[in-house]
C-alpha positions in Angstrom: 0.0 0.0 0.0 0.9 3.4 -1.2 -0.2 6.6 0.5 0.6 10.2 -0.4 0.0 13.0 1.9 -0.4 16.7 0.8 -0.7 19.8 2.7 -0.4 23.4 1.8 -2.9 25.0 4.1 0.0 27.3 5.9 3.2 28.5 5.6 4.5 25.5 5.8 4.2 22.8 3.0 4.4 19.3 3.8 4.3 16.0 1.7 4.8 12.8 2.9 4.9 9.5 0.9 4.3 6.3 3.4 4.5 2.4 2.0 2.5 0.2 4.0 3.3 1.8 7.6 6.7 3.3 6.9 7.7 6.6 5.9 9.6 6.4 2.5 9.7 10.0 2.0 9.1 13.5 3.9 9.5 16.8 3.6 8.4 19.9 5.6 9.7 23.6 4.4 8.6 27.3 4.2 8.2 28.3 0.9 7.5 31.8 1.6 4.1 31.7 -0.1 5.3 30.0 -3.2 4.1 26.0 -2.6 2.5 26.0 -6.1 6.6 26.3 -7.4 7.5 23.2 -5.1 4.2 20.8 -4.4 4.6 19.1 -8.1 8.3 18.7 -8.2 8.2 17.5 -4.8 5.6 14.9 -5.6 7.8 13.9 -8.5 10.9 13.4 -6.2 9.2 11.5 -3.5 8.0 9.0 -6.4 11.3 8.8 -8.1 13.5 8.4 -5.3 11.5 5.3 -4.5 11.3 3.8 -7.9 7.4 4.2 -8.1 5.3 5.6 -11.0 2.3 8.0 -9.9 -0.1 4.9 -10.7 1.7 2.9 -7.7 0.2 5.2 -5.5 -2.9 3.4 -3.7 -4.5 6.5 -1.4 -4.0 10.2 -1.8 -4.4 12.5 1.4 -5.3 15.8 1.3 -5.3 18.6 3.8 -8.5 20.7 2.6 -8.1 23.7 5.4 -8.9 26.0 7.2 -6.0 27.9 6.7 -4.7 30.0 3.6 -7.1 31.0 1.1 -4.5 30.6 -1.9 -2.4 27.8 -0.5 -5.3 25.5 0.3 -6.4 25.6 -3.0 -2.9 24.2 -4.0 -3.3 21.2 -2.4 -7.0 20.5 -3.3 -6.0 21.3 -7.1 -3.0 19.2 -7.3 -4.6 16.4 -5.2 -7.8 16.5 -7.4 -5.8 16.4 -10.3 -3.3 13.5 -9.2 -6.4 11.3 -8.5 -8.4 11.7 -11.4 -5.4 10.8 -13.5 -4.7 8.3 -11.7 -8.2 6.6 -11.1 -8.2 6.4 -7.5 -10.3 8.4 -4.8 -8.8 11.0 -2.5 -9.2 11.7 1.2 -9.8 15.2 2.6 -8.1 15.8 5.9 -8.5 18.8 8.0 -5.8 21.0 8.8 -6.9 21.3 12.5 -7.7 17.9 13.1 -4.6 16.3 11.7 -2.6 17.3 14.7 -4.5 15.4 17.6 -3.3 12.0 16.6 0.5 13.1 17.7 -1.5 13.0 21.1 -3.3 10.4 23.4 -4.4 10.2 27.2 -6.5 13.0 27.1 -10.1 13.7 27.4 -10.5 16.1 24.9 -8.1 17.7 22.3 -8.8 21.3 21.3 -6.8 22.3 17.9 -6.6 25.9 17.2 -5.1 28.2 14.4 -5.2 31.9 15.3 -6.3 34.7 12.8 -6.1 38.4 13.0 -7.9 40.1 16.1 -9.4 38.1 18.1 -10.8 35.5 15.8 -9.8 31.9 15.2 -10.3 28.7 13.6 -10.7 25.6 16.0 -12.2 22.3 16.7 -13.0 20.0 19.4 -12.6 16.2 19.6 -13.0 13.6 22.3 -10.7 11.0 23.4 -11.5 9.0 20.5 -10.7 11.4 18.1 -14.4 11.8 17.2 -15.8 15.7 16.6 -17.5 17.7 19.4 -17.1 20.8 17.5 -16.2 20.4 13.9 -14.0 23.0 12.2 -15.3 26.4 13.3 -14.5 30.0 12.7 -15.3 32.4 15.2 -14.7 35.3 17.9 -12.2 34.4 21.0 -15.2 34.7 23.4 -17.4 32.1 21.6 -14.6 29.6 21.4 -13.8 30.1 25.3 -17.4 29.4 26.1 -17.3 26.4 24.0 -14.3 25.0 26.0 -15.6 26.0 29.3 -18.1 23.1 29.0 -15.5 20.5 28.5 -15.0 18.5 31.8 -11.6 16.7 31.9 -7.8 16.7 30.8 -8.0 19.0 27.5 -5.0 19.1 25.2 -4.8 22.6 23.7 -2.9 22.6 20.4 -1.5 25.8 18.9 1.6 27.4 17.5 0.9 30.4 19.7 0.3 31.0 23.4 1.2 29.5 26.7 0.2 26.2 28.2 -0.2 25.2 24.5 1.0 22.0 22.7 3.1 22.9 19.5 1.4 20.9 16.8 3.2 17.7 15.7 2.1 15.0 12.8 1.7 11.7 13.4 1.1 10.9 9.4 0.7 6.9 10.5 -2.0 7.3 12.8 -3.3 9.9 10.6 -3.4 7.8 7.5 -5.0 5.1 9.7 -8.0 6.9 11.1 -8.6 8.6 7.6 -7.9 5.6 5.5 -12.0 4.8 5.0 -12.9 8.3 4.1 -12.5 8.3 0.7 -14.4 10.1 -1.8 -14.8 10.8 -5.5 -11.8 13.5 -6.2 -14.4 15.8 -8.3 -16.0 16.1 -4.6 -12.9 17.6 -2.9 -13.1 21.4 -2.3 -11.4 23.6 0.2 -12.7 24.4 3.6 -12.2 28.2 3.6 -14.4 28.5 6.5 -14.0 32.3 6.3 -14.9 34.8 3.7 -12.2 36.1 1.7 -11.0 40.3 2.3 -13.2 41.7 -0.5 -16.2 39.5 0.9 -16.0 40.8 4.5 -15.6 44.3 3.4 -19.1 44.0 1.4 -20.8 42.9 4.8 
C-alpha cells in the first residue's frame, strides 16, 4: 500500500509518502507563499527516489483547510488532478484535526489556528478523536464558551500561546484514522470557513 499526503494550507508545505506503515519520503518546508512552485516537483521527487510511478499510489490524503485561502487551493487542485489522472479516490483531511493524532491520554483535544484580531479557527475532539465541534471560525469569546463546557483533561494544540502543545504530525496514525474516508476527487473542495477579504468588506 502506497499512500501520498499533501498539505499547503499554511506557510509550511508538507508532503509524505508512506509504504504500508513506513515513511519512505518526508518533506516539510516553509516556502514564503510559493507552494505552487514546489509541490508538483516534490511529488515527482518522492516517487522517483523510491522507484515508483504515479500509478503505484493507492491512496492520496489532501489537507483541505481551514487555512490560507490561496495555499489550500494548491494542494486541493493538485490532489484532485493526481487522483483523477490515476483513477483513485481522494481522502480529505482537516488542517485542525491532523495534529491531534500525535497525542493520547486526554479527555479532549482542542486544535487552534489563530487569525487576525480576536478570531480563530478551532476544532474540538473527544478522547477517541471523534468530532465535538467540527472546524469552526469564530470570535475568541465564543471559543472560550465552547471549551468552558469541557470537563476533564484537555490538550490545547496551537503554534501560539502559553500552556499550549505545539502541533506535531503523526502521519501513520492519521492515515490509519482517515483510511476509509475516500471520496470521488470531483467532490474535493477547500474548506475555507472564512470569507475572503473582499467579501468581508462588503458586509
